[in-house]
DOKOL-604534 format. One record per residue (C-alpha): x, y, z. Coordinates in Angstrom, 3 decimals. Last residue first. Layout:
# DOKOL-604534
((X, Y, Z))
...
***
This chain:
# DOKOL-604534
((-15.470, -11.521, -7.163))
((-11.821, -12.030, -7.141))
((-10.456, -8.966, -5.478))
((-14.056, -9.019, -3.486))
((-11.033, -11.348, -0.831))
((-8.950, -9.559, -0.014))
((-11.845, -6.777, 1.736))
((-9.324, -6.602, 4.664))
((-5.783, -6.821, 2.381))
((-7.760, -3.473, 0.075))
((-8.186, -1.500, 3.314))
((-4.478, -2.707, 4.346))
((-3.100, -1.767, 0.843))
((-5.094, 1.127, 0.192))
((-3.446, 2.915, 3.473))
((-0.095, 1.752, 2.802))
((-0.258, 2.741, -0.824))
((-0.764, 6.458, 0.682))
((1.912, 7.288, 3.708))
((0.939, 6.315, 6.785))
((2.009, 3.107, 7.438))
((0.520, 0.085, 10.111))
((-0.899, -0.510, 13.058))
((-1.945, 3.177, 14.080))
((-3.191, 3.431, 17.673))
((-2.692, 7.113, 17.968))
((0.587, 7.913, 19.888))
((1.646, 5.407, 16.645))
((-0.280, 7.357, 13.715))
((1.203, 10.454, 15.762))
((4.766, 9.437, 16.145))
((4.233, 8.952, 12.615))
((3.058, 12.565, 11.271))
((6.058, 13.823, 13.400))
((9.015, 11.670, 11.534))
((6.874, 11.950, 8.749))
((8.161, 15.877, 9.090))
((11.681, 14.684, 10.052))
((12.550, 12.236, 6.806))
((11.123, 14.931, 4.858))
((13.372, 17.344, 6.069))
((15.456, 15.059, 5.461))
((15.797, 14.576, 2.210))
((13.572, 11.939, 0.670))
((16.008, 9.160, -0.098))
((19.369, 9.850, 1.268))
((17.381, 10.333, 4.734))
((15.426, 7.944, 4.375))
((18.358, 5.615, 2.861))
((20.609, 6.510, 6.307))
((17.789, 5.293, 8.685))
((15.753, 6.469, 11.034))
((13.168, 6.582, 8.838))
((13.456, 3.262, 8.443))
((12.970, 1.856, 12.096))
((9.020, 4.640, 11.472))
((7.903, 2.536, 9.332))
((8.718, -0.879, 10.825))
((6.984, -0.059, 13.735))
((4.131, 1.768, 11.784))
((3.704, -2.044, 9.906))
((4.770, -1.923, 6.245))
((2.572, -3.187, 3.534))
((4.624, -4.416, 0.475))
((4.586, -8.032, 1.255))
((1.031, -8.859, 1.971))
((0.757, -6.735, -0.599))
((2.164, -8.728, -3.396))
((0.668, -11.775, -2.046))
((-2.623, -10.306, -2.422))
((-1.847, -8.479, -5.913))
((-0.912, -12.261, -6.823))
((-3.820, -14.004, -5.606))
((-6.308, -11.304, -8.068))
((-4.441, -11.938, -10.468))
((-4.666, -15.433, -10.088))
((-8.292, -14.820, -10.028))
((-9.226, -12.570, -12.614))
((-7.573, -14.228, -15.688))
((-10.845, -15.974, -16.655))
((-12.175, -11.750, -17.228))
((-14.223, -9.461, -15.427))
((-11.180, -8.342, -13.939))
((-8.165, -8.622, -15.301))
((-6.535, -5.697, -16.317))
((-7.050, -4.018, -12.756))
((-5.609, -7.121, -11.705))
((-2.309, -6.393, -13.680))
((-2.871, -2.511, -12.760))
((-2.437, -3.601, -9.787))
((0.609, -6.263, -9.879))
((2.566, -3.758, -11.556))
((1.853, -0.959, -9.779))
((2.558, -3.065, -6.535))
((5.944, -4.363, -7.432))
((6.879, -0.735, -9.257))
((6.693, 0.157, -5.597))
((3.268, 3.448, -4.806))
((4.758, 6.139, -2.452))
((3.686, 7.837, -5.463))
((-0.016, 6.432, -5.451))
((-1.799, 5.848, -8.483))
((-0.849, 2.156, -8.306))
((-2.572, 2.477, -4.687))
((-5.322, 4.494, -6.349))
((-6.719, 2.698, -9.066))
((-6.637, -0.887, -6.422))
((-9.228, 1.917, -4.277))
((-10.714, 2.856, -7.921))
((-11.568, -0.887, -8.480))
((-12.759, -2.217, -5.030))
((-15.524, 0.697, -5.239))
((-15.786, -0.488, -8.890))
((-16.296, -3.678, -7.880))
((-18.953, -2.897, -4.458))
((-16.488, -2.388, -1.397))
***
């Protein structure tokens, strides 16, 4: 992934509806720091936040079984997401299937490029 592709991927994660406020802030900080002396520090923060926030498929499935998920997302959405999660897990998926986590997995796989 070249630098422009990494920038686009971080922007994609930051814009995802499933991206938490802390990850949005870390992603935006990195985007603002690209090409400056602050890039390394911002990259470290972004990697740390991604490592904390990207969820396993098992953690996602556990969340979807909770009342908190129903309260946050609604019963219909939880039912739909549970079915999608079962398919992801059955096909060998290891991580949450939301856009923020999927993009986060891609970034973490190439995290050294955040520092370049």
